[in-house]
Structures are given as C-alpha cells and as structure tokens.
C-alpha angles and dihedrals in degrees: 000000000000092000091046091050092050092048092053092045090053091048092054093043090054092056108135091219091054093048092049093053095047088052089063093060124073127224123266115253106226131179139184116354091359091060092049092050092046091050091053091045091054090049095052098044108274116147118252116287103258124199127211103055127144112213125193113193112220110198105151118092096251102024096103095054095047088057094040095053090051091050093048089050089055095045118124106178116013147350119204119188130179124181137163093215128029115175112244093206107108088210095057102121096215096047091044094050093050093043091050090052091050091050089051090049091052089052087059091051096257115151110238125193123181119188117189132178108258093226102037094046102030094126093049093048091057096038140094097263092058089046091052091050091050091049088054090054100259116138113233117189137177119236115222096359116195121223107221090218091057097035094114091056097039125094099241090176093066106092137170100240096170125124116199142139132192124192119194090335089280106081126048139181132197138157138089104315119118122203097265144087114284088247099069116219110257091012100073091127090072094058125222118348109238111216138175125210137154135228111218134201116178142050095321085072087070088059091049089051091050091053092049094048097052091043087051093048092046093053105027097037097232132096112213109198115176123156088232088070088070106036122180114269099179127244116319118249122177119324128112125323111225142158131207119227114194114184132196136191113294136162095206107029132063105173098175092047088052090054093048092049090051093052090052090051095048098041116115103181118005143000119188120191127185124189138151092219123039116186104146128188124225094268093057093045089051093049092049090048094049093048093049093047093054091054104267113139104237113192125187120190119191135160116277089221118029128197092232107059096187093050091048092049091051090052093048090056087073097049095089092056092048095045090050091061096044105265111151113229121192128185118212112219132198097032139039108260102217099165114120105205143145131187126186120201089329086283107088130035141188122198130168151095102305125104123211093259142100093258094058094043098047114011111035134069100243139173131213134178117217109204120198098192131102095208093056092041089053091051091050090045089054089054089050089051089054088057090048093052089062096037129095118235114226114238114226091213094049092046091056089054096058117133120270092242092058093047091051092045093051092048092049089052088051090059090065094046092117088062095052 
C-alpha cells in the first residue's frame, strides 16, 4: 500500500496543469527562524512555502460549514470533500445542510466527490444521506476500506484522519472539523466539540487539491486529472506565506513531530499547544522540558474531560514531569476542546487534523498547515487565549497530592501508550 500510495502521489504531483500554476507563483522570502523551519519542512515532506494566501480562521463550532455551504452553492465545476467522520444521522443539521448543498450543486452540473474514512464514517456510508447523494450523481467513496475476508491481515489501525475541502480549485478548507454537529451523537455529555479550521484562497489550495486527488485515487482506484482542478489564480502578491504538510503512516518518520520539536527549540518567548489527546513520546517531553527550563513559557491546553478515558489517563501520567519543569497545563471544562493548534511567539502557527499523540504522528494520514505569518499567528493565539480564559490551570501542589489509585491508574494507562 505504501508503494501504491507513493506512486499515485507522484502521478498527481507531475500533473502538467499543477506544474503550470505553481510556475506562476513566486517563492516566499523567509529569514531567521522562518527559514530554519522552512528548511526542516522541506526535508520532512512539507510542500513548498507559498506566498499570497488569504486565510480565514474558523474557530466557532459551526463557522466552517456556514462558509462551506455558501461556497458549494457558488461552485461551477467541482466540489471535493474529505472527512474522517460524517454523521450518519439523516437529521444531523450540519450533515444535512452540506448534503443539501451538494445535491443543489449536482443539479447545476457540478461534479461532487465525497471521500470518507471507512471506519470513522461507516454508518454514513451505509445510510440514507449517502444514498441520496449517489442518486443525485455525487460520487461517495470510502477511504481505506477493509475487506472482511482479509481483515485479519489488514492494518485496521491505519486511518485517514484528514479533513479537507476544495471548491473549484480556488477555495480550500482544512483543520479539525468533522462533518457533524458540534454535539456529537452519543457523546452529548461532553458538550460542544470546539474545533479550529481555516478557509484558504491562494496557491496552497493547489496543494490541498493534490492531497485530495491522490487520496481519492488511492481509495477509489481512479485518478481524475482535469485542468480545471488547477485553475489559474494569477501571480501572487502579498498575502500569507504558508506550507501544507500531509503525513502518512511510517515506522521511521514523524514529520509533524519533527516540526513541533523544532518550534519548541526555536521559541524565544511562548509556545501554546492545544489538543484533545495528549500522549507524547520521550522526544516531545524532552523538548517541552528544555524550552521551559530556558525560560520559554510553554502552555498546554487539553479538555478537562476527554471522550477516551484511557488515552486521557495515559496523557495525565506525564503531567507531574511537565509541571516539575514549569510547563503550564490548563484543562478546558464544559466542552470537548478538539482544536489541534500551536503558536510560537505569535509569529509561527500550526493548525490541522493531528493530535499530539503517537497515533497521529505515526499511524494516521494527517494534514497540517504551517503558517509563516505573525498576523495569522496572532489571530490563532487570540483564539487560544479564549480557550485559556475558560480553562482551569493545574496546580503543581494539588497535582502532587492526587490519590494513589489515580496515580496507579494513569501509570497503567501509560503502559499501553504504544497502542493508543
């Protein structure tokens, strides 16, 4: 599968239409820490840093889908959507609104492709909403399907966890939102899921399109390759410099982890990280420790109550070590903080689908946006500060006084970290 995936990726990347459009856009001029981060990004598989992008940060629970429905309703050629989870409930308001927009687009002759992870969206793929979309002429496909006959030999733990959309090759979306209402079905007790995504106009959309096309070819078995997928956007002028980092399962490479470690090493003042699931490896713990000890304010924001108790317990087993060296840990109550974000010194930002855990770094197909722009980093930092205003800071003294049973439970959970 890895060889097949690489072959398809190369085929899409060599598209003449894609090469022509990239030739119209200049290279970003980066200096200092930005240049070091960009050099590492290029070495670990990030796409080129492209200038001239317009980024709209979408931090409210339903912001992304309000924008997306409007863009689908204005689509003229194609709509490409990829999600890990799509809610199979036909009454889910978010799923219904997006499906209605896709049906309207099909009535105008717009090509619509919806790619969903076979495990995360299994109910949707067999349900009435998918059937309605297919009847309208949309193509709905399962990413990483598992043949029951070969299930014992298949890697069921390898999932496509990406979330991205491309409309007419000009507008893109990516981040942490799944295709579902913020109150997840069956998980109402956790409250709204708080996500962060971004709407993109500019050359990074070409990279999003490339990722979608080779994911589509890998799962659906066909490789659509129309010039309209990479329409001219004109020469870039100004805007935000950004780079897309798609990651895939690997036993010996963790590109996004490498980027996070580098930000912790280069930070001078403050690094803020938000994640719903925190299961760090030794390298990340060491980098957080080193940054904190040299005077960088390292802030970690996680949900107070997670939807995966074992994963949360494994993460908590590391809190004592981090608190000892001065890392600030805050727990967000009342909702499940699902945003996967990082800001460094309000200058550099990372936003995407990946959690701070072994699964995201090594097993899943993930997607991250690396943003080399202080204005956007400041906007994302402001959103992180809104999380912090509602979060509860962990007291080092109180944490040390936890009951023995909780300490043992957390440490036992930590033993199965490689399985999480």
